[in-house]
VOLUMNU-963051 format. One record per atom (N, C-alpha, C, O, CB): residue number from 1; z, x, y; atom name. Coordinates in pm, 1 decimal, always signed. Last residue first. Glycine has a CB too. Example, Ala and Ser with C-alpha at 12.3 -4.5 7.8 and 13.67 -1.06 7.14 Angstrom:
2
num;zz;xx;yy;atome
2;+708.0;+1285.0;-225.0;N $
2;+714.0;+1367.0;-106.0;CA $
2;+787.0;+1290.0;+3.0;C $
2;+803.9;+1340.9;+113.8;O $
2;+572.5;+1408.4;-59.8;CB $
1;+780.0;+1319.0;-569.0;N $
1;+780.0;+1230.0;-450.0;CA $
1;+780.0;+1320.0;-330.0;C $
1;+846.5;+1423.6;-331.9;O $
1;+904.6;+1130.8;-447.3;CB $
END
This chain:
91
num;zz;xx;yy;atome
91;+6734.4;+803.1;-15438.1;N $
91;+6866.7;+790.3;-15493.6;CA $
91;+6973.9;+768.6;-15396.7;C $
91;+7090.3;+756.4;-15435.1;O $
91;+6898.2;+904.1;-15568.7;CB $
90;+6482.2;+1049.4;-15382.5;N $
90;+6522.5;+913.3;-15416.8;CA $
90;+6665.7;+914.1;-15464.1;C $
90;+6713.3;+1011.6;-15522.3;O $
90;+6430.3;+853.1;-15524.7;CB $
89;+6462.5;+1277.1;-15104.4;N $
89;+6478.5;+1249.0;-15247.4;CA $
89;+6523.9;+1104.3;-15270.0;C $
89;+6594.2;+1045.7;-15187.7;O $
89;+6579.9;+1346.9;-15310.2;CB $
88;+6211.8;+1259.6;-14855.9;N $
88;+6353.5;+1248.6;-14890.1;CA $
88;+6366.0;+1217.4;-15038.8;C $
88;+6287.7;+1139.1;-15092.6;O $
88;+6423.8;+1138.9;-14804.3;CB $
87;+5970.3;+1485.0;-14730.9;N $
87;+6005.3;+1372.7;-14819.7;CA $
87;+6155.7;+1377.2;-14850.1;C $
87;+6215.7;+1483.4;-14867.2;O $
87;+5921.5;+1378.1;-14953.0;CB $
86;+5870.0;+1687.0;-14580.9;N $
86;+5971.1;+1603.0;-14517.7;CA $
86;+6015.6;+1486.6;-14606.6;C $
86;+6090.3;+1399.6;-14562.0;O $
86;+5918.0;+1549.4;-14386.9;CB $
85;+5689.4;+1821.6;-14747.0;N $
85;+5787.7;+1899.0;-14673.2;CA $
85;+5899.9;+1812.6;-14615.6;C $
85;+6013.0;+1859.3;-14602.7;O $
85;+5719.8;+1974.4;-14562.3;CB $
84;+5521.8;+1632.3;-14849.7;N $
84;+5600.4;+1711.5;-14944.0;CA $
84;+5711.1;+1788.1;-14873.0;C $
84;+5815.2;+1816.3;-14932.4;O $
84;+5510.3;+1808.4;-15019.9;CB $
83;+5396.9;+1531.5;-14621.3;N $
83;+5487.8;+1444.6;-14698.2;CA $
83;+5574.3;+1522.3;-14797.0;C $
83;+5687.4;+1482.6;-14825.1;O $
83;+5407.9;+1339.6;-14773.2;CB $
82;+5250.8;+1774.7;-14538.0;N $
82;+5359.9;+1717.4;-14461.6;CA $
82;+5450.7;+1624.9;-14543.6;C $
82;+5572.7;+1639.2;-14535.6;O $
82;+5304.2;+1642.4;-14345.4;CB $
81;+5028.3;+1853.5;-14675.5;N $
81;+5156.4;+1909.5;-14717.4;CA $
81;+5274.8;+1842.9;-14648.3;C $
81;+5387.8;+1854.0;-14695.7;O $
81;+5158.8;+2057.6;-14690.3;CB $
80;+4821.6;+1734.1;-14540.4;N $
80;+4846.9;+1692.7;-14678.0;CA $
80;+4979.4;+1743.6;-14730.7;C $
80;+5037.2;+1683.4;-14821.2;O $
80;+4736.1;+1740.1;-14767.0;CB $
79;+4816.4;+1871.9;-14299.2;N $
79;+4863.8;+1733.4;-14301.6;CA $
79;+4892.1;+1682.2;-14443.1;C $
79;+4977.8;+1595.9;-14461.8;O $
79;+4762.0;+1643.7;-14235.2;CB $
78;+4724.2;+2136.0;-14406.7;N $
78;+4855.2;+2115.4;-14345.5;CA $
78;+4899.0;+1969.0;-14342.3;C $
78;+5012.8;+1941.9;-14380.5;O $
78;+4854.2;+2169.6;-14206.0;CB $
77;+4458.7;+2132.2;-14489.1;N $
77;+4564.6;+2140.7;-14590.1;CA $
77;+4699.0;+2102.0;-14530.6;C $
77;+4780.5;+2040.2;-14599.2;O $
77;+4571.9;+2282.2;-14649.1;CB $
76;+4293.5;+2133.6;-14264.1;N $
76;+4296.2;+2014.7;-14350.2;CA $
76;+4410.6;+2014.5;-14451.4;C $
76;+4454.7;+1908.0;-14494.8;O $
76;+4165.8;+2003.2;-14423.6;CB $
75;+4378.7;+2394.8;-14160.0;N $
75;+4396.6;+2271.5;-14082.7;CA $
75;+4390.5;+2147.3;-14171.3;C $
75;+4476.2;+2060.2;-14156.1;O $
75;+4290.4;+2262.1;-13973.4;CB $
74;+4310.0;+2602.0;-14339.9;N $
74;+4449.3;+2558.8;-14325.7;CA $
74;+4466.3;+2427.2;-14251.3;C $
74;+4561.7;+2354.3;-14278.5;O $
74;+4527.0;+2664.4;-14255.4;CB $
73;+4032.7;+2644.9;-14324.5;N $
73;+4094.4;+2609.8;-14452.5;CA $
73;+4231.9;+2548.4;-14431.4;C $
73;+4266.8;+2451.6;-14499.0;O $
73;+4105.2;+2733.3;-14542.6;CB $
72;+3992.3;+2706.7;-14058.2;N $
72;+3912.7;+2599.7;-14118.0;CA $
72;+3974.4;+2553.0;-14249.8;C $
72;+3968.7;+2434.5;-14282.6;O $
72;+3768.0;+2646.8;-14140.8;CB $
71;+4152.9;+2931.0;-14032.5;N $
71;+4192.1;+2807.4;-13964.7;CA $
71;+4119.0;+2687.8;-14023.6;C $
71;+4176.7;+2579.9;-14037.5;O $
71;+4164.1;+2817.3;-13814.5;CB $
70;+3997.1;+3105.5;-14185.3;N $
70;+4135.1;+3076.1;-14226.8;CA $
70;+4185.7;+2948.8;-14159.6;C $
70;+4253.7;+2868.0;-14222.8;O $
70;+4228.4;+3194.6;-14192.9;CB $
69;+3765.7;+3109.3;-14027.5;N $
69;+3760.6;+3052.7;-14163.1;CA $
69;+3900.4;+3019.6;-14214.6;C $
69;+3919.9;+2917.2;-14280.1;O $
69;+3691.3;+3150.3;-14259.4;CB $
68;+3863.2;+3238.2;-13798.6;N $
68;+3818.2;+3099.5;-13788.6;CA $
68;+3807.6;+3033.7;-13926.0;C $
68;+3837.4;+2915.1;-13940.0;O $
68;+3683.4;+3092.9;-13717.4;CB $
67;+3920.6;+3490.5;-13913.9;N $
67;+4025.9;+3413.1;-13848.1;CA $
67;+3987.3;+3265.7;-13839.9;C $
67;+4068.3;+3178.3;-13870.5;O $
67;+4053.8;+3468.6;-13707.2;CB $
66;+3668.7;+3572.0;-13998.9;N $
66;+3775.4;+3549.3;-14096.8;CA $
66;+3888.6;+3466.4;-14040.0;C $
66;+3945.9;+3382.2;-14109.1;O $
66;+3829.7;+3681.0;-14146.5;CB $
65;+3544.6;+3602.0;-13748.8;N $
65;+3494.8;+3502.8;-13844.6;CA $
65;+3600.1;+3470.3;-13949.7;C $
65;+3618.5;+3354.0;-13985.5;O $
65;+3367.0;+3553.4;-13912.5;CB $
64;+3698.8;+3812.4;-13643.0;N $
64;+3694.3;+3683.1;-13574.7;CA $
64;+3647.6;+3572.1;-13669.6;C $
64;+3703.8;+3462.6;-13670.8;O $
64;+3601.1;+3690.7;-13452.3;CB $
63;+3635.4;+4011.1;-13830.2;N $
63;+3775.4;+3969.9;-13810.9;CA $
63;+3780.1;+3832.4;-13745.2;C $
63;+3856.9;+3745.8;-13787.2;O $
63;+3852.6;+4073.8;-13724.5;CB $
62;+3362.9;+4032.2;-13788.0;N $
62;+3410.8;+3984.8;-13917.3;CA $
62;+3556.4;+3939.6;-13908.9;C $
62;+3595.7;+3841.9;-13972.7;O $
62;+3395.7;+4094.4;-14022.9;CB $
61;+3370.1;+4137.8;-13532.8;N $
61;+3312.1;+4005.0;-13551.7;CA $
61;+3353.3;+3947.2;-13686.4;C $
61;+3376.2;+3826.8;-13698.0;O $
61;+3158.9;+4010.9;-13541.1;CB $
60;+3473.6;+4387.5;-13590.5;N $
60;+3557.3;+4293.3;-13515.8;CA $
60;+3501.1;+4152.2;-13525.8;C $
60;+3577.7;+4055.8;-13527.1;O $
60;+3568.4;+4335.8;-13368.2;CB $
59;+3249.1;+4495.2;-13718.2;N $
59;+3376.9;+4481.0;-13790.2;CA $
59;+3466.9;+4379.9;-13721.0;C $
59;+3529.2;+4296.3;-13786.4;O $
59;+3448.9;+4616.9;-13800.8;CB $
58;+3062.2;+4495.4;-13510.6;N $
58;+3037.5;+4412.1;-13629.2;CA $
58;+3164.9;+4393.8;-13711.8;C $
58;+3186.0;+4287.0;-13769.3;O $
58;+2927.1;+4474.7;-13716.4;CB $
57;+3171.4;+4681.7;-13333.8;N $
57;+3165.3;+4541.1;-13294.0;CA $
57;+3142.9;+4450.2;-13414.2;C $
57;+3197.9;+4340.3;-13419.9;O $
57;+3054.4;+4519.9;-13191.3;CB $
56;+3392.3;+4914.6;-13499.0;N $
56;+3262.7;+4872.0;-13446.8;CA $
56;+3267.3;+4722.7;-13413.4;C $
56;+3355.0;+4649.1;-13458.8;O $
56;+3149.4;+4901.8;-13549.2;CB $
55;+3708.6;+5040.3;-13381.4;N $
55;+3622.6;+4974.5;-13479.9;CA $
55;+3491.2;+4934.5;-13414.5;C $
55;+3480.8;+4922.5;-13292.5;O $
55;+3692.9;+4850.6;-13540.9;CB $
54;+3947.3;+5128.3;-13264.8;N $
54;+3834.8;+5220.6;-13285.5;CA $
54;+3741.9;+5166.8;-13393.5;C $
54;+3702.2;+5239.0;-13485.0;O $
54;+3885.6;+5361.7;-13324.0;CB $
53;+4142.9;+4958.7;-13187.3;N $
53;+4134.2;+4987.2;-13331.4;CA $
53;+4022.5;+5085.5;-13365.3;C $
53;+4005.0;+5122.0;-13481.6;O $
53;+4112.8;+4858.1;-13408.5;CB $
52;+4103.1;+4950.0;-12909.3;N $
52;+4234.2;+4986.7;-12963.4;CA $
52;+4227.3;+5026.3;-13110.8;C $
52;+4298.0;+5117.3;-13154.0;O $
52;+4331.4;+4871.4;-12946.2;CB $
51;+3830.4;+4872.3;-12882.0;N $
51;+3878.4;+4998.9;-12825.8;CA $
51;+4010.8;+5042.3;-12889.1;C $
51;+4028.3;+5160.3;-12919.5;O $
51;+3895.1;+4986.3;-12674.0;CB $
50;+3814.0;+4629.5;-13022.3;N $
50;+3722.0;+4739.2;-13055.0;CA $
50;+3773.1;+4871.8;-13000.9;C $
50;+3760.3;+4974.2;-13067.9;O $
50;+3582.3;+4710.6;-12999.0;CB $
49;+4014.8;+4478.8;-12897.9;N $
49;+4024.9;+4512.5;-13040.2;CA $
49;+3933.6;+4629.3;-13076.7;C $
49;+3972.3;+4717.4;-13153.4;O $
49;+3990.3;+4390.6;-13126.1;CB $
48;+3912.2;+4449.6;-12639.6;N $
48;+4035.9;+4525.8;-12659.9;CA $
48;+4052.7;+4565.9;-12805.8;C $
48;+4100.0;+4675.9;-12834.4;O $
48;+4157.2;+4444.2;-12614.0;CB $
47;+3686.3;+4290.9;-12701.7;N $
47;+3670.4;+4422.3;-12638.8;CA $
47;+3794.8;+4508.3;-12660.3;C $
47;+3784.2;+4625.8;-12695.3;O $
47;+3642.3;+4406.9;-12488.1;CB $
46;+3804.5;+4057.2;-12812.8;N $
46;+3714.2;+4141.3;-12891.9;CA $
46;+3701.6;+4280.8;-12831.1;C $
46;+3706.2;+4379.7;-12904.2;O $
46;+3575.6;+4075.8;-12902.4;CB $
45;+3955.0;+3874.9;-12670.2;N $
45;+4022.5;+3996.7;-12715.5;CA $
45;+3930.5;+4091.9;-12791.4;C $
45;+3975.3;+4199.3;-12831.3;O $
45;+4139.3;+3960.3;-12803.0;CB $
44;+3791.0;+3658.0;-12636.9;N $
44;+3822.7;+3738.2;-12519.1;CA $
44;+3883.3;+3872.7;-12560.8;C $
44;+3863.8;+3973.1;-12492.4;O $
44;+3919.7;+3661.7;-12426.1;CB $
43;+3796.3;+3555.0;-12897.5;N $
43;+3670.9;+3603.3;-12839.5;CA $
43;+3694.8;+3692.4;-12718.0;C $
43;+3625.0;+3792.1;-12699.6;O $
43;+3582.7;+3485.5;-12800.2;CB $
42;+4062.4;+3475.8;-12919.9;N $
42;+4011.5;+3581.1;-13007.7;CA $
42;+3882.5;+3638.9;-12950.6;C $
42;+3862.2;+3760.2;-12955.1;O $
42;+3987.7;+3526.7;-13150.6;CB $
41;+4062.4;+3273.8;-12724.1;N $
41;+4151.8;+3389.3;-12711.3;CA $
41;+4102.6;+3504.6;-12797.6;C $
41;+4101.5;+3619.3;-12752.9;O $
41;+4295.8;+3351.2;-12750.4;CB $
40;+3881.2;+3093.4;-12835.0;N $
40;+3852.4;+3156.8;-12706.7;CA $
40;+3937.5;+3281.7;-12687.3;C $
40;+3888.5;+3383.8;-12639.1;O $
40;+3876.3;+3058.4;-12591.9;CB $
39;+4017.4;+3010.4;-13061.6;N $
39;+3890.6;+3082.0;-13078.4;CA $
39;+3852.5;+3153.2;-12949.1;C $
39;+3796.9;+3263.0;-12953.6;O $
39;+3778.3;+2984.8;-13121.1;CB $
38;+4230.3;+2880.2;-12930.9;N $
38;+4256.5;+2994.9;-13017.3;CA $
38;+4129.8;+3077.1;-13038.2;C $
38;+4134.1;+3200.0;-13033.2;O $
38;+4312.6;+2948.5;-13152.3;CB $
37;+4099.3;+2669.3;-12800.4;N $
37;+4171.2;+2770.2;-12722.9;CA $
37;+4194.7;+2896.6;-12804.9;C $
37;+4180.5;+3007.6;-12753.6;O $
37;+4304.6;+2714.2;-12673.7;CB $
36;+3999.2;+2532.2;-13026.4;N $
36;+3907.3;+2585.4;-12925.1;CA $
36;+3975.9;+2694.4;-12843.1;C $
36;+3917.4;+2799.9;-12818.9;O $
36;+3856.8;+2472.3;-12832.2;CB $
35;+4238.9;+2463.4;-13154.3;N $
35;+4140.3;+2546.3;-13223.7;CA $
35;+4044.3;+2609.0;-13123.4;C $
35;+4011.7;+2727.2;-13134.7;O $
35;+4062.4;+2463.1;-13327.8;CB $
34;+4356.1;+2299.2;-12961.3;N $
34;+4422.4;+2424.1;-12999.4;CA $
34;+4325.1;+2517.7;-13070.2;C $
34;+4328.7;+2638.7;-13048.2;O $
34;+4543.4;+2395.5;-13089.7;CB $
33;+4181.6;+2081.4;-12961.3;N $
33;+4191.2;+2165.3;-12842.0;CA $
33;+4256.1;+2298.7;-12874.4;C $
33;+4215.4;+2401.5;-12820.4;O $
33;+4270.1;+2093.9;-12732.5;CB $
32;+4238.2;+1983.0;-13215.2;N $
32;+4103.1;+2030.8;-13185.3;CA $
32;+4103.1;+2119.4;-13061.5;C $
32;+4033.2;+2220.6;-13056.9;O $
32;+4007.2;+1912.5;-13165.5;CB $
31;+4507.4;+1908.0;-13177.9;N $
31;+4470.8;+2010.4;-13275.9;CA $
31;+4332.8;+2067.8;-13250.3;C $
31;+4312.5;+2188.6;-13262.5;O $
31;+4476.6;+1953.3;-13415.5;CB $
30;+4478.2;+1705.0;-12987.9;N $
30;+4552.6;+1826.3;-12951.8;CA $
30;+4519.8;+1939.2;-13049.0;C $
30;+4505.9;+2054.2;-13007.3;O $
30;+4705.0;+1798.9;-12950.9;CB $
29;+4333.0;+1521.4;-13145.9;N $
29;+4275.8;+1574.8;-13022.3;CA $
29;+4346.3;+1704.0;-12980.9;C $
29;+4280.8;+1801.2;-12943.1;O $
29;+4285.4;+1470.8;-12909.5;CB $
28;+4514.9;+1468.2;-13351.7;N $
28;+4384.2;+1526.2;-13383.2;CA $
28;+4321.7;+1589.2;-13259.5;C $
28;+4264.1;+1697.7;-13267.1;O $
28;+4290.4;+1419.4;-13441.2;CB $
27;+4724.7;+1354.1;-13204.9;N $
27;+4747.0;+1476.5;-13282.1;CA $
27;+4615.2;+1545.4;-13314.9;C $
27;+4605.4;+1667.8;-13306.8;O $
27;+4823.3;+1445.3;-13411.1;CB $
26;+4602.1;+1122.4;-13103.0;N $
26;+4653.8;+1224.5;-13012.2;CA $
26;+4672.6;+1357.6;-13083.7;C $
26;+4639.7;+1462.6;-13028.7;O $
26;+4786.1;+1179.1;-12950.9;CB $
25;+4551.4;+986.7;-13344.4;N $
25;+4440.6;+1027.2;-13257.8;CA $
25;+4484.9;+1137.0;-13160.9;C $
25;+4412.1;+1234.0;-13139.8;O $
25;+4386.3;+905.9;-13179.7;CB $
24;+4817.0;+944.9;-13432.7;N $
24;+4722.8;+1022.3;-13512.6;CA $
24;+4606.8;+1072.4;-13427.8;C $
24;+4568.1;+1188.7;-13438.6;O $
24;+4670.5;+938.6;-13628.6;CB $
23;+4915.4;+782.6;-13227.8;N $
23;+4979.0;+912.5;-13255.0;CA $
23;+4884.6;+1001.6;-13334.1;C $
23;+4873.3;+1120.8;-13305.6;O $
23;+5112.0;+893.9;-13332.2;CB $
22;+4745.3;+561.5;-13255.5;N $
22;+4746.2;+637.9;-13131.3;CA $
22;+4807.1;+776.3;-13152.7;C $
22;+4755.8;+875.6;-13101.2;O $
22;+4823.5;+562.4;-13022.7;CB $
21;+4816.1;+477.3;-13511.6;N $
21;+4677.9;+518.4;-13485.8;CA $
21;+4671.6;+601.7;-13358.7;C $
21;+4600.3;+702.0;-13354.0;O $
21;+4585.0;+395.2;-13474.3;CB $
20;+5076.7;+399.3;-13473.2;N $
20;+5050.4;+514.5;-13559.6;CA $
20;+4908.9;+566.4;-13538.5;C $
20;+4885.0;+686.9;-13546.8;O $
20;+5071.7;+477.6;-13707.2;CB $
19;+5057.3;+163.2;-13326.7;N $
19;+5097.6;+287.2;-13258.2;CA $
19;+5074.0;+412.4;-13342.7;C $
19;+5053.5;+520.6;-13287.8;O $
19;+5244.3;+279.5;-13220.0;CB $
18;+4770.4;-34.7;-13388.6;N $
18;+4895.7;+16.4;-13441.0;CA $
18;+4932.0;+146.1;-13368.4;C $
18;+4845.2;+231.4;-13350.2;O $
18;+4886.0;+39.4;-13593.9;CB $
17;+4639.2;-247.2;-13156.2;N $
17;+4618.8;-119.8;-13225.2;CA $
17;+4755.5;-65.3;-13263.1;C $
17;+4844.3;-52.0;-13178.9;O $
17;+4539.5;-17.4;-13135.9;CB $
16;+4524.2;-576.3;-13127.5;N $
16;+4641.0;-488.3;-13133.3;CA $
16;+4606.2;-361.7;-13211.6;C $
16;+4550.1;-369.4;-13320.9;O $
16;+4762.1;-561.1;-13198.2;CB $
15;+4322.4;-753.7;-13150.2;N $
15;+4310.3;-653.5;-13044.5;CA $
15;+4425.6;-553.4;-13045.0;C $
15;+4423.4;-455.9;-12969.8;O $
15;+4303.1;-721.7;-12909.9;CB $
14;+4400.1;-935.1;-13346.9;N $
14;+4296.6;-837.4;-13381.0;CA $
14;+4277.6;-729.5;-13274.5;C $
14;+4222.3;-623.7;-13304.4;O $
14;+4166.0;-908.2;-13403.6;CB $
13;+4751.4;-984.9;-13385.5;N $
13;+4633.6;-1001.7;-13300.5;CA $
13;+4527.9;-896.6;-13336.2;C $
13;+4562.4;-779.8;-13354.1;O $
13;+4672.3;-991.3;-13150.4;CB $
12;+4979.4;-917.8;-13514.9;N $
12;+4882.0;-997.5;-13588.1;CA $
12;+4751.1;-1017.0;-13512.3;C $
12;+4651.5;-1060.9;-13569.8;O $
12;+4940.9;-1131.3;-13621.0;CB $
11;+5131.6;-780.3;-13320.0;N $
11;+5078.4;-708.2;-13435.7;CA $
11;+4975.0;-787.0;-13516.2;C $
11;+4889.8;-725.9;-13580.6;O $
11;+5191.0;-669.3;-13525.8;CB $
10;+5007.9;-900.9;-13000.4;N $
10;+5108.1;-897.4;-13106.2;CA $
10;+5048.3;-826.6;-13227.0;C $
10;+4926.2;-813.8;-13236.1;O $
10;+5156.3;-1041.0;-13143.6;CB $
9;+4952.9;-832.8;-12657.0;N $
9;+4904.8;-844.1;-12794.8;CA $
9;+5021.4;-833.0;-12891.9;C $
9;+5119.9;-763.8;-12866.4;O $
9;+4799.2;-735.6;-12825.1;CB $
8;+5054.8;-1042.1;-12387.4;N $
8;+5060.6;-914.2;-12458.9;CA $
8;+5017.3;-933.8;-12603.5;C $
8;+5042.1;-1038.1;-12663.9;O $
8;+5203.3;-854.0;-12453.1;CB $
7;+4816.6;-1278.8;-12258.3;N $
7;+4949.7;-1241.1;-12304.4;CA $
7;+4941.8;-1107.1;-12376.4;C $
7;+4834.8;-1064.8;-12420.4;O $
7;+5009.4;-1350.1;-12397.3;CB $
6;+4610.2;-1269.9;-11978.9;N $
6;+4620.5;-1260.8;-12124.0;CA $
6;+4759.9;-1213.7;-12161.2;C $
6;+4813.4;-1120.1;-12102.0;O $
6;+4513.2;-1165.5;-12181.7;CB $
5;+4559.6;-1507.1;-11729.0;N $
5;+4615.3;-1378.5;-11770.7;CA $
5;+4631.0;-1381.5;-11921.5;C $
5;+4661.5;-1484.8;-11981.2;O $
5;+4752.2;-1348.9;-11700.2;CB $
4;+4331.3;-1656.7;-11521.8;N $
4;+4389.5;-1654.8;-11655.6;CA $
4;+4439.0;-1514.4;-11685.8;C $
4;+4366.7;-1416.1;-11669.2;O $
4;+4286.5;-1701.2;-11762.2;CB $
3;+4396.9;-1786.8;-11202.6;N $
3;+4337.0;-1682.7;-11286.6;CA $
3;+4407.1;-1683.1;-11420.2;C $
3;+4527.5;-1706.9;-11429.3;O $
3;+4346.3;-1542.5;-11219.8;CB $
2;+4321.9;-2058.8;-10998.0;N $
2;+4405.9;-2000.7;-11103.2;CA $
2;+4328.7;-1893.0;-11177.4;C $
2;+4210.9;-1908.3;-11209.6;O $
2;+4454.6;-2109.5;-11201.7;CB $
1;+4321.5;-2146.4;-10665.4;N $
1;+4243.9;-2091.8;-10771.6;CA $
1;+4337.4;-2023.1;-10871.1;C $
1;+4420.7;-1940.6;-10833.6;O $
1;+4138.2;-1995.1;-10717.4;CB $
END
């Protein structure tokens, strides 16, 4: 009995996925996990922030919200800046 084996995919094959897509997907997943971990760390630190800074809970909630908003703004901006930071001059 013969079994059919499929040859390795080539770049022209419709089943081939560009390695750049895998790197991009991995980066997005790791970034999303970092945001969740960072938000968790800030949430866990709320009690210590209220006692150490002698602030009310509502003030510390604003700090947490501001932190998440800053991340919300910076995460989409950072990949757009990458080509400007690593671009090589022509010539």
